[in-house]
C-alpha positions in Angstrom: -0.1 0.1 0.3 1.4 3.4 -1.0 -0.1 6.7 0.6 -1.9 8.8 -1.4 0.2 11.8 -0.6 3.1 10.2 -1.5 1.4 8.5 -4.9 0.2 12.0 -6.1 3.8 13.9 -5.3 5.8 10.9 -6.4 4.2 11.4 -10.2 4.0 15.2 -10.1 6.1 17.2 -12.0 7.5 21.1 -11.7 4.2 21.9 -13.6 1.8 20.0 -11.5 3.6 21.5 -8.4 3.0 25.1 -9.3 -0.5 24.6 -10.4 -1.5 22.8 -7.1 0.4 25.5 -4.7 -0.8 28.1 -7.0 -4.6 27.0 -6.7 -4.1 26.7 -2.8 -2.9 29.9 -2.8 -5.9 30.9 -4.6 -8.2 29.0 -2.6 -6.8 30.9 0.5 -7.5 34.7 -0.6 -10.6 34.0 -2.1 -11.3 32.5 1.3 -10.2 35.7 3.0 -11.8 37.7 0.8 -15.7 36.6 1.7 -14.9 37.3 5.6 -14.1 40.6 4.8 -17.8 41.5 3.7 -18.9 41.3 7.5 -16.7 43.9 8.3 -17.6 46.1 5.5 -21.1 45.7 6.0 -20.3 46.9 9.7 -18.8 50.4 8.4 -22.2 50.5 6.3 -23.9 50.2 9.5 -21.8 52.6 11.3 -22.6 55.2 8.7 -26.0 56.2 9.7 -24.9 56.7 13.7 -24.7 60.0 14.8 -26.3 63.5 13.3 -24.4 63.0 10.2 -25.5 65.3 7.1 -27.2 63.0 4.1 -24.1 64.3 1.7 -21.0 62.6 4.4 -23.5 59.3 4.9 -23.5 58.9 1.1 -19.7 59.8 0.9 -18.9 57.0 3.1 -21.5 54.3 2.1 -19.7 54.9 -1.6 -16.5 54.4 -0.9 -17.4 51.0 1.1 -19.3 49.9 -1.9 -16.2 50.4 -4.0 -14.2 48.6 -1.5 -16.9 45.6 -1.6 -17.2 46.1 -5.7 -13.0 45.3 -5.6 -13.2 42.8 -3.3 -15.7 41.1 -4.9 -14.0 41.1 -8.2 -10.7 40.0 -6.7 -12.7 36.7 -5.1 -14.5 36.3 -8.8 -10.6 36.6 -10.1 -8.9 34.0 -7.6 -12.0 31.8 -8.0 -11.4 31.1 -11.4 -7.9 30.7 -10.8 -8.5 28.6 -8.2 -11.0 26.2 -10.0 -8.5 25.8 -13.2 -5.2 25.4 -11.9 -6.6 22.6 -9.4 -8.6 21.3 -12.2 -5.5 21.4 -14.6 -3.3 19.7 -12.0 -5.7 17.0 -11.1 -5.8 16.0 -14.7 -2.4 15.7 -15.2 -1.8 13.7 -12.3 -4.4 11.6 -12.7 -3.3 10.8 -16.4 0.0 10.3 -15.2 -1.2 7.8 -12.5 -3.4 5.4 -15.2 -0.1 5.4 -17.3 1.7 4.3 -14.8 -0.5 1.8 -13.6 -1.1 0.3 -16.8 2.7 0.2 -17.2 3.0 -1.5 -13.7 0.3 -4.8 -15.3 1.6 -5.0 -18.7 
């Protein structure tokens, strides 16, 4: 019996390892982007406190909305990289595993 981790990393070449690590890094960045929405929604709620003029409230909410848009686009891009990099890496390692298995039984 061979462990799954040893099997995968034995058959992975440099490109597969790069894609795997890049995909995991992208998934971490994507995962960190989503909880930041909670803090930004809190900033929107804080904009309504006190006796601020309506223009100041609108200015604060506009700034937070711009940040929400930027973070949302970043999550969208990094989730695409996350999916693509891990998909390509898994297909390449899977093909190499199948070839190694067929060579061993023939």
